[in-house]
KOLBADO-639734 format. One record per residue (C-alpha): residue in one letter; z, x negated, y negated. Coordinates in steps of 0.001 Angstrom, whole numbers, plus 500000, padded with zeros to 6 digits. Each point is the difference from the previous one (the first is absolute). Layout:
BEGIN
<numi: A | pz: Z | px: X | py: Y>;
...
END
This chain:
BEGIN
<numi: M | pz: 841078 | px: 528103 | py: 187976>;
<numi: Q | pz: 502382 | px: 497644 | py: 498690>;
<numi: G | pz: 501933 | px: 501343 | py: 496995>;
<numi: R | pz: 499987 | px: 496952 | py: 497693>;
<numi: F | pz: 499860 | px: 500239 | py: 496322>;
<numi: H | pz: 497362 | px: 497986 | py: 498292>;
<numi: S | pz: 500051 | px: 499507 | py: 496228>;
<numi: A | pz: 496745 | px: 500346 | py: 498165>;
<numi: R | pz: 501073 | px: 497299 | py: 497740>;
<numi: P | pz: 502041 | px: 497206 | py: 501937>;
<numi: G | pz: 502147 | px: 497814 | py: 497966>;
<numi: F | pz: 500384 | px: 502637 | py: 497199>;
<numi: V | pz: 503316 | px: 501171 | py: 500797>;
<numi: L | pz: 501569 | px: 496663 | py: 499632>;
<numi: L | pz: 498176 | px: 499772 | py: 496556>;
<numi: E | pz: 501213 | px: 503290 | py: 498941>;
<numi: V | pz: 503699 | px: 499168 | py: 500867>;
<numi: I | pz: 499669 | px: 496806 | py: 498118>;
<numi: L | pz: 498676 | px: 502002 | py: 496787>;
<numi: A | pz: 502810 | px: 502622 | py: 500398>;
<numi: V | pz: 502720 | px: 497313 | py: 500236>;
<numi: A | pz: 498600 | px: 498146 | py: 496769>;
<numi: L | pz: 499575 | px: 503417 | py: 498069>;
<numi: F | pz: 503611 | px: 500786 | py: 500901>;
<numi: T | pz: 501140 | px: 496465 | py: 499079>;
<numi: S | pz: 498198 | px: 500309 | py: 496414>;
<numi: V | pz: 501535 | px: 503512 | py: 499435>;
<numi: A | pz: 503321 | px: 498787 | py: 500980>;
<numi: T | pz: 499958 | px: 496980 | py: 497823>;
<numi: A | pz: 498754 | px: 501987 | py: 496982>;
<numi: M | pz: 503091 | px: 502422 | py: 500543>;
<numi: T | pz: 502310 | px: 497252 | py: 500329>;
<numi: V | pz: 498628 | px: 498385 | py: 496585>;
<numi: A | pz: 500184 | px: 503528 | py: 498177>;
<numi: L | pz: 503662 | px: 500483 | py: 501133>;
<numi: N | pz: 500922 | px: 496694 | py: 499053>;
<numi: Q | pz: 498748 | px: 500576 | py: 496536>;
<numi: L | pz: 501552 | px: 503367 | py: 499828>;
<numi: S | pz: 503278 | px: 498540 | py: 501065>;
<numi: A | pz: 499615 | px: 497188 | py: 497240>;
<numi: S | pz: 498993 | px: 502510 | py: 497413>;
<numi: T | pz: 502907 | px: 502195 | py: 500913>;
<numi: T | pz: 502743 | px: 497194 | py: 499774>;
<numi: S | pz: 498703 | px: 499075 | py: 496532>;
<numi: V | pz: 499995 | px: 503532 | py: 498877>;
<numi: R | pz: 503412 | px: 500503 | py: 501027>;
<numi: R | pz: 501447 | px: 496576 | py: 498645>;
<numi: E | pz: 498152 | px: 501034 | py: 496542>;
<numi: S | pz: 501657 | px: 503592 | py: 500205>;
<numi: F | pz: 503374 | px: 498252 | py: 500699>;
<numi: L | pz: 499647 | px: 497541 | py: 497102>;
<numi: M | pz: 499264 | px: 502894 | py: 497647>;
<numi: R | pz: 502836 | px: 501930 | py: 501032>;
<numi: R | pz: 502362 | px: 496859 | py: 499412>;
<numi: L | pz: 498265 | px: 499335 | py: 496750>;
<numi: Q | pz: 500743 | px: 503574 | py: 499097>;
<numi: S | pz: 503709 | px: 500015 | py: 500948>;
<numi: E | pz: 500356 | px: 496670 | py: 498088>;
<numi: L | pz: 498644 | px: 501471 | py: 496849>;
<numi: T | pz: 501952 | px: 503046 | py: 499982>;
<numi: E | pz: 503153 | px: 498021 | py: 501084>;
<numi: T | pz: 499191 | px: 497479 | py: 496908>;
<numi: A | pz: 499223 | px: 502662 | py: 497384>;
<numi: H | pz: 502808 | px: 502343 | py: 500575>;
<numi: S | pz: 502735 | px: 497255 | py: 500660>;
<numi: S | pz: 503087 | px: 500614 | py: 497394>;
<numi: R | pz: 499432 | px: 496640 | py: 498439>;
<numi: L | pz: 496664 | px: 498431 | py: 499469>;
<numi: S | pz: 499820 | px: 496243 | py: 500239>;
<numi: I | pz: 497562 | px: 498656 | py: 497566>;
<numi: G | pz: 497688 | px: 497113 | py: 501565>;
<numi: R | pz: 498405 | px: 499242 | py: 503620>;
<numi: T | pz: 501796 | px: 499934 | py: 503116>;
<numi: E | pz: 498536 | px: 499374 | py: 503486>;
<numi: S | pz: 501409 | px: 500844 | py: 503255>;
<numi: P | pz: 500017 | px: 497743 | py: 503034>;
<numi: R | pz: 497554 | px: 500859 | py: 502705>;
<numi: D | pz: 501523 | px: 502664 | py: 502331>;
<numi: E | pz: 499687 | px: 500698 | py: 503570>;
<numi: W | pz: 496517 | px: 501595 | py: 499470>;
<numi: G | pz: 498575 | px: 497054 | py: 498003>;
<numi: I | pz: 500130 | px: 501834 | py: 496608>;
<numi: V | pz: 500834 | px: 498198 | py: 496820>;
<numi: V | pz: 500801 | px: 502405 | py: 497140>;
<numi: T | pz: 499791 | px: 498944 | py: 496353>;
<numi: R | pz: 501339 | px: 502003 | py: 497400>;
<numi: E | pz: 499354 | px: 499697 | py: 496290>;
<numi: V | pz: 501868 | px: 501996 | py: 497127>;
<numi: K | pz: 499324 | px: 499493 | py: 496352>;
<numi: P | pz: 500427 | px: 501726 | py: 496882>;
<numi: L | pz: 496838 | px: 502043 | py: 498494>;
<numi: D | pz: 499232 | px: 498833 | py: 496632>;
<numi: L | pz: 499037 | px: 503368 | py: 498485>;
<numi: K | pz: 500179 | px: 500989 | py: 496450>;
<numi: N | pz: 500335 | px: 503638 | py: 498519>;
<numi: R | pz: 497636 | px: 501074 | py: 497042>;
<numi: E | pz: 502232 | px: 498321 | py: 497547>;
<numi: G | pz: 499821 | px: 496719 | py: 501699>;
<numi: R | pz: 503530 | px: 500057 | py: 501243>;
<numi: G | pz: 500390 | px: 498814 | py: 503815>;
<numi: L | pz: 500929 | px: 502401 | py: 502652>;
<numi: D | pz: 503059 | px: 498943 | py: 501838>;
<numi: G | pz: 500850 | px: 501302 | py: 503594>;
<numi: L | pz: 496336 | px: 499609 | py: 501362>;
<numi: Y | pz: 499494 | px: 497666 | py: 502944>;
<numi: Q | pz: 496925 | px: 499146 | py: 502143>;
<numi: V | pz: 500725 | px: 499367 | py: 503707>;
<numi: K | pz: 497637 | px: 498296 | py: 502181>;
<numi: V | pz: 500626 | px: 499519 | py: 503604>;
<numi: R | pz: 497786 | px: 497696 | py: 502511>;
<numi: A | pz: 500349 | px: 500184 | py: 503765>;
<numi: A | pz: 498100 | px: 497368 | py: 501992>;
<numi: M | pz: 499758 | px: 499599 | py: 503693>;
<numi: E | pz: 498413 | px: 497225 | py: 502244>;
<numi: M | pz: 497130 | px: 501061 | py: 502316>;
<numi: A | pz: 497940 | px: 498312 | py: 502638>;
<numi: G | pz: 496814 | px: 500074 | py: 497288>;
<numi: G | pz: 502408 | px: 499078 | py: 497013>;
<numi: E | pz: 502410 | px: 501620 | py: 497741>;
<numi: L | pz: 499983 | px: 503666 | py: 499489>;
<numi: S | pz: 501677 | px: 500856 | py: 496558>;
<numi: R | pz: 500264 | px: 503013 | py: 497821>;
<numi: E | pz: 501446 | px: 500731 | py: 496737>;
<numi: M | pz: 501399 | px: 502978 | py: 498209>;
<numi: E | pz: 501116 | px: 500553 | py: 496430>;
<numi: T | pz: 501793 | px: 502679 | py: 497977>;
<numi: W | pz: 501885 | px: 500190 | py: 496535>;
<numi: V | pz: 503538 | px: 501185 | py: 499832>;
<numi: I | pz: 501930 | px: 501679 | py: 496888>;
<numi: R | pz: 503668 | px: 499456 | py: 500047>;
<numi: L | pz: 501294 | px: 502778 | py: 497513>;
<numi: E | pz: 503436 | px: 498456 | py: 499449>;
<numi: E | pz: 498462 | px: 496809 | py: 498468>;
<numi: I | pz: 497942 | px: 501992 | py: 497310>;
<numi: E | pz: 501352 | px: 499568 | py: 496624>;
<numi: A | pz: 500611 | px: 503128 | py: 498169>;
<numi: Q | pz: 497290 | px: 499600 | py: 497456>;
<numi: P | pz: 499212 | px: 502649 | py: 496945>;
<numi: V | pz: 496896 | px: 501833 | py: 500726>;
<numi: A | pz: 497580 | px: 499769 | py: 497094>;
<numi: P | pz: 499045 | px: 503451 | py: 498519>;
<numi: A | pz: 496602 | px: 501134 | py: 501175>;
<numi: R | pz: 497378 | px: 499809 | py: 497721>;
<numi: P | pz: 497821 | px: 502732 | py: 498849>;
END
């Protein structure tokens, strides 16, 4: 007797191999696309996080500078592609008697970064009080 192995289904081995390769290819393609999207998303989040840290730093630096420069200034684009715009203006607030309040400022800082899908920009704002600029005004007696 000869020890030959005969398949009950001749030709199916080749078909099974082709199906296995096709399945592996589709799974590998899906994984590659998913990893590419994950990478793009991570890069976008990192850029936005960097922009927000830069914006917070610029706002803090502007608000705590020893001398506030009234008006709007814009920095040139830096090595990261970020443009920072600062705007400082006095607040027009009045007390109960209708007198203007001195030493109060609104500080707005905007940071913008060019990205592949367009421009990413964020803005922050704070109010600053300069006690040394407040005039000593007599306090009206409290009403009963």
